[in-house]
N, C-alpha and C positions, 0 to 999 in steps of 0.2 A: 504494500500500500504506500503510495507516494504522498508527499505533503502538498504538492501543487504550488510550490513557491517559485517565483520568477528567478531564472538564472541570470538574466540581464535586463536592463531597462534603458530605453533610449531617452536622452535628455530632452528631445523635442516633444515627447508625449505630453498631451494635455489632460489625459484621463487614464483610468485603469490602475490607479495607485491603491485602491481599496481592494485587497485580495479576497475573492469570494471564499476560499477555503479557510480564511482566518476570521470570518465574521462572528464566530462564537468566542473569539479571543483565546486565551490560554486554556480555558475550560473545554474548548472544543478539540484540542490536540489529542491525538492517539497516545496512550501511555508510553509506547515504545519510541515515539518521536521526540517527546519533550526532553528527556535526559540528553539525547544526542545534540539537539539544538542548544540546550543549555551549556553543554561542554564547549561547543563552537563559540558561543557568545563570550564565555569566560576566557578562552584562549585568545580570541581575536581582540577582545578589549585590552588585554595585556600587550598584545603585539602592536596595537595602535600607539601605545606609549613610546615605542622606540622607532616606529616608522615616521620619518620626517616628511615634510611636504614634497620634497623631491622624489622620495620613494613612492608616495601616494599618487601624485599627479603626473610626474614625468616618467619614471621608470615603470610604474604599475606592475611590479614583478610579483606582488602578492595577489592582487586582484586587479583587473582592468577597471576603468571608471564605470563602464556599463554594468559590470558585476557589482561594484560598490553600490551603485544605485539600486540594483536588485536586492541586495542585502538590506539597505536602508528602507526600501519599500516594504519588504516583508516584516521587518522589526517594527516599523512605524504602525503598520496595520495591526500587528499582533498586540502591541501595547495599548493602542487606542481601543481596539475591540474587546480587550479584556475589561476595560472600564465601561465601555458602551457597546455591548454586543447587540446584534440585530437579528439573530436566528431565534426560532420559536420553541426550542426544546426547553423542558421544565427547569433543568438545572441552571441554564443561562438566565431564564426569566427571574429565578430567585436571586441570583447574584446581582442582577441589575436593580431589583427592587430594594436590596439591602445596601446598595452602594459599595459592593465588595471590590477591593482592589486586586492586585495580583495574587493569585492563589499560591498557597505555600504548602500544599500537600506534597509528599516526598517526590513523586516523579517530576514535578514541575518546579521544585524549590530552587534549583540552580538557575533555571531559565527565568524564573520570576525575579531573581536577584540581578542577573547579568544582562538580560535583554535591555532594560532601560539604560544601563551603564554604557553598553556598546552603542545603543541608539544615540545617546548624548554625545559620545565621542565622534560618531559620524556626522552629527549635526554641527558640532563645533568646527569641524573641518570645513563644512559648507559655509559657515558664517565667515570664516577667514578667507575662503576662496570658493566661490560657488561652483558646485558640480551637479546639483540637483535643482529642479524647478520648485518653486514654492508650492505648487499644487501637490507635489509628492507628500509633503507634511500635512497638508490641510484637506485633502479630498475626503478622508473618512469623516472629518468634522462636518463638512458641508452636506454630506450624505445624511447625517443624523439631524441636521437642522431642517431638512425637508419634512420631518415628522414633528407634529405640534408638541408632543411630550418631550422631545429632545432639544427644544429651543433653549438657547443660552441666556441666563439671567445673572448679571453681575451681582446684584443684591443678594439673590438666593445662594450664589456660590460663596460669597463672603460669609453669609450666615452659616453655611455648611462648614466652612473653614474654621469658624470660631466656636461652633457648637461642641460642647464637651471638651474644649481645649482652651487653656489660658493664653496661649500664644499662637501666632500663625506658624511659627517654626515647627511646633509639634504636630499641628494639623497637616502641614505640607509633607513633612518627613514621614508621617505615618502612612502616606499613600492610600488614604481611606477617607471617604466622605460619610457624613451621618446618614445618608440615604437618598435614593432616587437619582435623577439626572444631575441636580446640583452637586450631590456628593461625588458622583462620577467625574464631573468637570473639576471639582476641587482636587480630587486625587491626581488627575492628569496634570494640573498646574504644578504639583510637586514632583511628578515623575517625568513628564515629557511636555513642558509648557509650549514647545513649538508646534504641538498638535492642535493648538487653539490659536485662531488668528490674533495678530497683534492688536487689532482694534478692540477685541473682546478683553484681552489681557489688560489693555489700557483702562477700560471701564472698571475692571476689578481693582486695579491700583487706585483709581480715584474713589471707588467705593470703600476701599480700606482706609484711605485718608479721611473720608467723610465720617466713617464709623468711629475712627480714632478721635476726631474732633468732637463728635457727639458724646463719646464716652468720657473724655476729659473736659468737656464744655469749653474747649480752647477758644472757640470763636464767639463765645457769649460774653456780653458786657457784665460787669460786676453786679449790676442791678438784677440780672437774670441768673445769678449763680456762677458766673465765670470767674476765672482767676484774676488776681490783681495784675494790671499791665506792668511789664518790665520797662522802666524808664532808663534811658541812657543818653548821655551828652558826650558828643565826640567832636574833637577838633579836626578840621579838614586836613591839616598838615600832619596829623598822627592818628588818622582814622582807624587803621588796623590795630594798633596798640591799645587805643582807647576802647575799641569794640571788644577786644579780647578781655581787657580789665573788667568790663561791665558784664560780659556774658559767659565767660569761660566756666563759671560755676553754676550757670543757669540750668544746664542739662535739658531734659525734656520740656521744662517750663518755657523754652524759646518757641514752642509751638503756639503759645498764646500771643496776645497782642503786644507789640512793641511800640513804645512812644519815643521817637528819636528827636533830639535837638542838635543842631549843628552850631559849632563855633567857628567863625571865619578866621582868615589868616591874620586879621587885626586883633583877634581875641574878643570879638563882639559876638554875642549870641544872636543868631540869625532869626529874624521874625518869620512867622508863618505858622499855619495850622497843619497838622499831620492827618490827612484823611487816607493814609495808606501809601501815598506817593513818597514821603520822606523815608519810610521803611524800605521801599523798593530802591531808592537812591542809595541808602546806606548799604544794603546788601550787595548791590551791583558794584559800588565803589570799593567795598571791602574785598570782593572777589577780584576786581580789576587790579587792585594794588597787590594783593597776595599772590596772584598768578603771574604777575609781571616778572619775567626772568631776572630783571635787575635787582629785585628784592631778595632773591636767593632761595626762596622756598620751593619754586617750581621751575621746571625747564620743559622742553618739548622735543618731540621726535623731528626727523627731517620733514615729515608731513604736517607738522604743526599740531600734533596731538600732545596734550599736557600730561605730565606726571610729576610726582614730587622729586625735588632735587635731593640725591643721596646725601650731599654735604649739608643739607638743612639741619641735620642733627648737631652740627658744629656752630650754628648760629645761636646767639643768646635767645633763649625761649623759643627756639625753632620748632620743637615738637609741640609746644603749647599753641603756637600760632597755627600750625598745620591742623591740630585738633579743632581749633576755633573755626578755621576755614571749612572743615568738614561739616561743622554745625551750621554754618551759614549756607553752604550749598544744600544741605538737608532742608533748611527753612525755605529756600526758593522752590525746591521740589514739592514741599508740603503745601505751599501757597500757590503753586502753578505759575510761578514767575519764570519766564524763559531767559536762558543765558546762551550767548554765543561762546560756548566753552567745550569744545570737543576734547574728550579725554582718551588717552592711549588705551587700547584694549587690554593689555596686560595689567594696567592699573585698575580698570573697571572690574576685571576678574577678581582682584584682591578685595574690592569693595563689596563684591557679591559673596565673599567668603570662599572663593576658589583659589587654587594655587596655580599660577601660570606655568605652562609647560614649555618644553624646548622650542617649539616653532614660534612662540610669541617673541622670542629673542630677535626674530627678523625685523620686527617693528622697532625694538629698543636700540639694537646695534646691528644693522645689516651686514657690516663688514665682518664683525666677529662671528655672526651666524654663518656666513659663507665659509669662513675659515674652519669652523667646527664641522660643517657638512663635508668639506674637502678632507678633513682629517678622518672622518668616518669612512669615506670611500678610498682612502689612501692605500695603495696596494704594496707599497714598500714597507720597510721595517720602521715602525713608529719611533723606536728608540733613537733613530738617526735625527729626529726633529728636536731632541734634547728638551722635552717637556716634562714637567712633574706636576704633582697634584697640589699645586699652590697657585695663588693669583696675587699679583702685586697691585695695590690700589694707591692712587695719588689724590690726596685731598688737601687743597690749599698748599701744595708743595711738600706735604709730609707723606712719605711713602710708608705703607703698611703691608706686611705680608700676611695673607689669609690662607691657611691650610684647608683644602677641601676634604681631607681626611686627616686623622691624627698622624703627625709626622709626614704629611703630604709633601713637604719640600724635599724630602729624601726618597720619595717614591717615583720612579720613572714611569712615564706613560708608554705602554707597550701595545702591541696588536691585541693582546689578550684582554687588556683593561681599558682600551681607549674609548669604548662605548660608555663605560662608567664615568670616565673623565669628562666626556662631552656633556653628559646630562648633569653632572655635578657643577661644571663650569657655568652652564646655562642657568641652573637653579641659583647659583650664588649671585649672578648678575640680576636675575629677575626677582628673587625673593630675599636673598641674604643682604645684598647691598641696598636694596630699596625697602627692606622689611620694616625698619623702625619708622621711616617717614610715611610709608603707605599705611602702616598700622595706626599711626596717630591720626591721620585724616579720616580713616575708616571709623575710628572710635567716635569722633565728633559727628560724622554723618549718621551713624547707627543710633545716636540718641534721638534723632528725629525720624529717620527712615530706616527701619530694620532691614538688614541685608536680605532677609527672606523675601521681602517685597521686590527687591531688585533681581532676585533669581527668577522672577516671572519673565525676564527679558534676556535677550542676547546682549553681548557687549555693544554691538552697533545700535540696538534698540534703546539701551540706556542713554546713549548720546542723543537719540531722538527725544527721549523723555526730558532731558535737560534743555535741549535747544529747539524743540518743535519739529515740524514736518521737514521732509527733504526739500531741497531747492527745486523750484519750478514756479509756474504761473500761480499767482494768488487767486483764490476764489473771491473775486471782488463783490459778487452779489451777496455771499455769506458775510463778508466784512461789513458791507453796508447794512445788512439786517441786524447786526449786533453793535453798531456804532452809536455813541451818544453825542449830543450836540449841546453847546453852551455859548453864551455871549450874544445870543440873538439868532443863531443858526437853527434850522430844522431841516428835515429831509426834503422839503419842498422849496427851499431857498434856491434862487437861480445859481449862485456860486457853488452850492453843494451839488446840484445836478450836473454842472459841467465838471466838477471835481471827479465824480465817479466815472464819467465818460473818459476823462483824461487818464485816470489811473488804470482803467481797463485796457486802454490802448498802449500802455507802456510795455516794454520788453520785460522778460523774466528778470534780467539783471537789474533793470531800473526799478522794478517793483520790490526786489529784495533790498535795494538801496533805500527805498522809501520806508520799508519796514524797520530797517536799522536806524534810520533817522528819527522815526516817530516813537519807536519802542525800545531801541538799543539792541534788538535781536532781529536778524535778517530773515528768520524763518516764521512761517505761520504757526499758530498753536495747533497741536495735535487734536484732531476731532472737530476742528472748526473754531471760529472766532468767539463763540460763546464761552470758550475756556480762556480767553485772553484776560489776564489780571494785572492791573485794572483794565476795564474795557477801553477800547480806542475812543478818544473824544476829539471832535473837530470843534475848535473854539474860534469864534469870529473875532477878527481884528479889523475894526472899522477904519477905512481909508477913503480919502477923497479921490475922485477921478473925474476926468472930463465928461460933460454931458453927452459927448459924442463918442465915448469909449466903445460902445457896442458896434459902432460903424467905422472904426479906425482911428478915433481920437485917442488921446493919451490915457492909458489905463494905469492902474495902481502900480507903483514902482517898488513897493516894499516886498522883501522876501518872506516866505513862510519861516516859522521857527518851531521848535519842539521842546516840550518838557517831558523827557523820557521817563522821569519818575512817575508821571501820571499817564503815560502812553497818550499824550495830548499833542495834536498838531494845531498850531496857532496859524490859522489860514486867513490872510487878508481877503476882503470881499472883491476879488477880481471880477471884471465884467466880461472878459473874453477868454475862451478856452485856450487860444494860442498864448496869451500872456500867462495864464495859470500854469500851463505845461512848461513854458520856458523858465519861470521863476522856481517852480517846484523841482525841476531837474537840476537847476543850478544849485539849489539849497541841498538836495539830498546827495549830490555827488561831490560837493566840496565842503559839506558841514557848515556852510554859511548860515548864520541865523540860529545856530545850535545853542540851546539853553539846557543845562543839566537839571535845573530846578526852577 
């Protein structure tokens, strides 16, 4: 009796990823097949740890890419259908009704443990370099969505995650939901989150935040039982240090309302009321300062992806400031404030509670990565290269020798042990050298956003969570539907009508420049402009113009300006579309008329 699994799968396929013979999940496998498949998953999951990307994608000497897709297809369908079976036999019906996760009866115990691990390893490869279409991971989900009872509900899933468990971590790691389809979806989020579309996982994340706010009454005023606001006064020329002094002991209380006052460079308290905009300004400026490479806390890869500077541990209070920055980034995620802050994938993995592996070194240090790959494939005698199990580090001119193994400086790298050396060297650069700095930032972030919430997403998706949707044309109609007006503007004002026409006609790059100018982030919010916080506001700036402006006379000459802390565009009442477009493009591409507050 064969299992009916695909041997290969073409990348161009658009359907057929939901394997008919696996629609009963693990419970439907023949007893003689499960142990064999379980052993394969265990062996190959270990093999993936030592297969580098060159082995996987270029040499393809273990499996070809079509075969890898076949394996991923079968495992994805198996894991998904174990939680969400669609066959009608009585045993499967009972398991669905009880929200049972992967079976642990003896014949399937190894498969239940190792199938999700191997599936995650194959998916992580795909995140780093795509070899599978997105439909491979999602087709089983969309098949269940066609049935009314299988519809995904973020609120129900969050209730399932929290039922009978004090933390999300224990709910997710248990691989079990309290019952029904929400319980099945909750189990999948812990075992194979990529089986559920990003949009649904985003709704779950927001529902988790909303539930946390309700539980702690963080968004309630004191008159309604909310906590006392945290008040802080910061000098603009020492904003990061002042922010740390005020908040580093706040912990989870930073989830509540902040009341920020600024002191200018002349030592004068700045006038103004904080309706949320000053908090956004403070958070953005703290992040901008802290992530500036000149400050010494962060650096970036050649692609501009940020990660903590290993030498930050040598800066006075460096670890404390990194923990504070983690707290601040957590607050922006908690409040839905967008940041143009792409983080390196190996750093994101640390924030999710994972340990970056060998191939992530290609992002951190491409030259070192290539050297280690070459050493792995070196056909000569490795002892001729005069390497040993130690690494010399240079920090501010001080050289330090780090042994990769006890007495490593006196252990030669040979053909027999070079694979061990390669992985130890990569681990030191990714986790040893960056460990203290990354851990400090992660501690601060976790006080607001638990790492289990971030595990719902891939490393690329976490960056989308931080910075909004991918680059592309804005949905101007959606933006207009969720924009507020002030100063005398409304949606029917003549200037507003021509503004929306002009914005819709701009190129993608020009629209992104507009977003950065008005909100400080070039991306649109995930899920639409209803999630932009604060909402976009178009404020009228009354200006005189010639009575003949509409027919070619002199129009308003003033440029638009912006208050990014309030996501506000201050728009003069231009009479002609040509003038509005000219002035708007000049402002957004040169930052002319930019106002931070």
